[in-house]
C-alpha positions as CSV (number, residue, x, y, z in Angstrom):
1,I,-172.0,4.5,81.8
2,M,-171.3,0.8,82.4
3,D,-173.9,0.9,85.2
4,L,-176.5,1.5,82.5
5,F,-176.1,-2.1,81.5
6,P,-177.4,-5.1,83.7
7,L,-174.5,-7.1,85.3
8,E,-175.6,-10.2,83.3
9,H,-174.4,-8.3,80.1
10,F,-170.8,-8.6,81.2
11,Y,-171.0,-12.3,81.5
12,S,-171.0,-12.5,77.7
13,H,-169.6,-9.1,76.6
14,K,-166.5,-7.0,77.2
15,T,-165.9,-3.4,76.5
16,A,-163.9,-3.0,73.3
17,E,-163.9,0.6,72.8
18,I,-165.3,3.8,74.5
19,D,-165.0,7.4,73.5
20,I,-166.1,10.3,75.6
21,K,-166.2,13.9,74.5
22,Y,-166.7,16.4,77.2
23,E,-168.5,19.5,76.2
24,Q,-169.4,21.3,79.6
25,E,-168.1,20.9,83.1
26,I,-170.6,19.3,85.6
27,K,-170.5,21.4,88.8
28,Y,-171.3,20.0,92.2
29,G,-174.9,19.7,92.8
30,Q,-176.0,19.8,89.1
31,K,-178.6,17.3,88.0
32,V,-177.5,15.1,85.0
33,M,-180.0,13.2,82.9
34,L,-178.8,10.5,80.5
35,D,-180.1,9.6,77.1
36,F,-179.1,6.0,76.2
37,K,-179.3,3.8,73.3
38,Y,-177.9,0.4,72.8
39,E,-177.8,-1.3,69.3
40,K,-177.7,-5.0,70.1
41,E,-177.1,-6.1,66.5
42,D,-173.9,-4.1,66.2
43,N,-173.1,-4.0,69.9
44,K,-172.8,-0.2,69.8
45,F,-174.0,2.2,72.6
46,F,-174.6,5.8,72.7
47,V,-175.0,8.0,75.9
48,R,-175.5,11.8,76.3
49,G,-175.3,13.5,79.6
50,H,-177.4,16.8,79.7
51,N,-179.2,19.0,82.2
52,G,-182.7,18.4,80.6
53,E,-182.6,21.8,78.8
54,T,-180.1,23.2,76.6
55,I,-176.6,22.1,78.1
56,T,-174.9,18.9,77.0
57,F,-172.2,17.8,79.4
58,F,-170.7,14.8,77.4
59,R,-171.5,12.5,74.7
60,A,-170.1,8.9,74.7
61,T,-170.0,6.2,72.2
62,G,-168.7,2.6,72.5
63,T,-168.6,-1.0,71.4
64,F,-168.8,-4.3,73.0
65,K,-167.2,-7.6,71.9
66,E,-168.7,-10.9,72.8
67,N,-166.5,-12.9,75.1
68,G,-164.4,-15.2,73.0
69,D,-164.5,-12.9,69.8
70,R,-161.0,-12.3,68.7
71,T,-161.8,-9.6,66.1
């Protein structure tokens, strides 16, 4: 999931929280497609891994903190 962000993003942000909900096992050889959304104003991201049809393998949400932010 972190590979979805450019390396430069981590110069100014650190991962504050990540929550992954697994729904279906990904078996060897299965293709996984990712839906990805990043809300810059709230530093929140959403990722869904699926097979392109009806099966969702996982859903992940997370937040970043800007480096130096103590909250």
